[in-house]
C-alpha positions in Angstrom: -31.3 2.2 -36.4 -33.4 4.3 -34.1 -33.3 3.8 -30.4 -36.7 3.0 -28.9 -37.4 3.3 -25.2 -37.6 0.2 -23.1 -40.9 -1.2 -22.0 -42.3 0.7 -19.0 -43.8 -2.5 -17.5 -40.9 -5.1 -17.7 -38.0 -2.9 -18.9 -37.4 -5.0 -21.9 -35.1 -3.4 -24.5 -36.7 -5.2 -27.4 -39.7 -2.9 -28.0 -40.9 -2.3 -31.5 -43.3 0.1 -33.4 -46.7 -1.0 -34.5 -48.5 2.0 -36.0 -48.5 4.8 -33.5 -47.9 2.5 -30.5 -44.9 0.7 -29.2 -45.1 -3.0 -28.3 -43.1 -5.2 -26.0 -42.6 -8.7 -27.4 -41.9 -10.1 -23.9 -44.9 -9.0 -21.9 -47.2 -7.9 -24.7 -47.6 -4.4 -23.2 -48.7 -1.7 -25.7 -48.1 2.0 -25.0 -48.0 5.4 -26.6 -44.5 6.8 -26.5 -45.8 10.3 -25.7 -47.7 9.0 -22.6 -44.6 7.5 -20.8 -43.3 9.7 -18.0 -39.5 9.8 -18.4 -39.0 10.8 -14.8 -40.6 7.6 -13.6 -37.5 6.3 -11.8 -37.2 9.6 -9.9 -40.7 9.1 -8.4 -40.0 5.6 -7.1 -38.2 6.2 -3.8 -37.5 3.1 -1.7 -37.4 3.7 2.1 -36.5 1.4 4.9 -38.7 0.7 8.0 -37.5 3.9 9.7 -38.2 6.1 6.6 -34.6 6.5 5.5 -34.1 6.6 1.7 -32.2 3.6 0.4 -29.7 3.6 -2.5 -27.7 0.9 -4.4 -24.7 -0.2 -2.4 -26.1 0.6 1.1 -25.7 -1.7 4.0 -28.8 -2.6 6.0 -29.7 -4.8 9.0 -32.7 -7.1 9.4 -35.2 -5.7 12.0 -37.3 -8.9 12.7 -36.8 -12.7 12.5 -38.2 -14.2 9.4 -38.4 -17.7 8.0 -36.6 -18.3 4.8 -38.7 -20.3 2.3 -36.9 -23.5 1.3 -34.6 -23.5 4.3 -34.9 -24.7 7.9 -32.9 -21.7 9.2 -34.4 -18.4 10.1 -32.9 -14.9 9.3 -32.3 -13.4 12.7 -32.7 -9.8 13.9 -29.5 -7.8 13.5 -28.2 -9.8 10.5 -26.2 -7.3 8.4 -26.8 -7.3 4.7 -24.1 -5.5 2.7 -24.1 -3.9 -0.8 -27.8 -4.1 -1.6 -29.2 -3.5 -5.0 -32.7 -1.9 -5.4 -35.0 -3.5 -7.9 -38.5 -2.4 -9.2 -40.0 -5.8 -9.7 -43.6 -6.8 -10.1 -43.8 -8.0 -6.5 -43.3 -6.2 -3.2 -39.7 -7.4 -2.8 -37.7 -4.4 -3.8 -34.2 -5.3 -2.5 -31.8 -7.8 -4.2 -29.0 -8.8 -1.8 -26.6 -11.6 -0.9 -27.0 -12.6 2.7 -24.1 -14.3 4.4 -25.1 -17.9 5.3 -28.2 -17.8 3.0 -27.0 -16.7 -0.4 -28.8 -14.4 -2.8 -32.4 -13.4 -1.9 -35.0 -10.7 -2.4 -36.0 -8.7 0.7 -38.8 -6.2 1.4 -37.7 -2.7 2.4 -40.2 -2.9 5.3 -38.1 -5.4 7.2 -34.7 -3.7 7.0 -33.1 -0.6 8.6 -30.2 1.4 7.1 -27.0 0.6 8.9 
């Protein structure tokens, strides 16, 4: 069985060939395998509010108060978030983390600073 590359849009592993194109059954994206840039992940650098490059496993702190949707509590300035995981999702939230007292949540890199 040949190994086909994952979908460049949703990263699904279930791509299949249809003629000269590859197709993703999950998001219906069609692409030419020769057009996909393999160094795509190297180009996506996620930086914090101060311009420091973030990596998986870094510790960050929150730089401004923010309301948490679905909760009456607010996330305060200086809250430390440990062991972040960077994600390249469709939205603008690019950090997946577990915040003490709030649980798992997605954060924007523009509201954190590397600790």
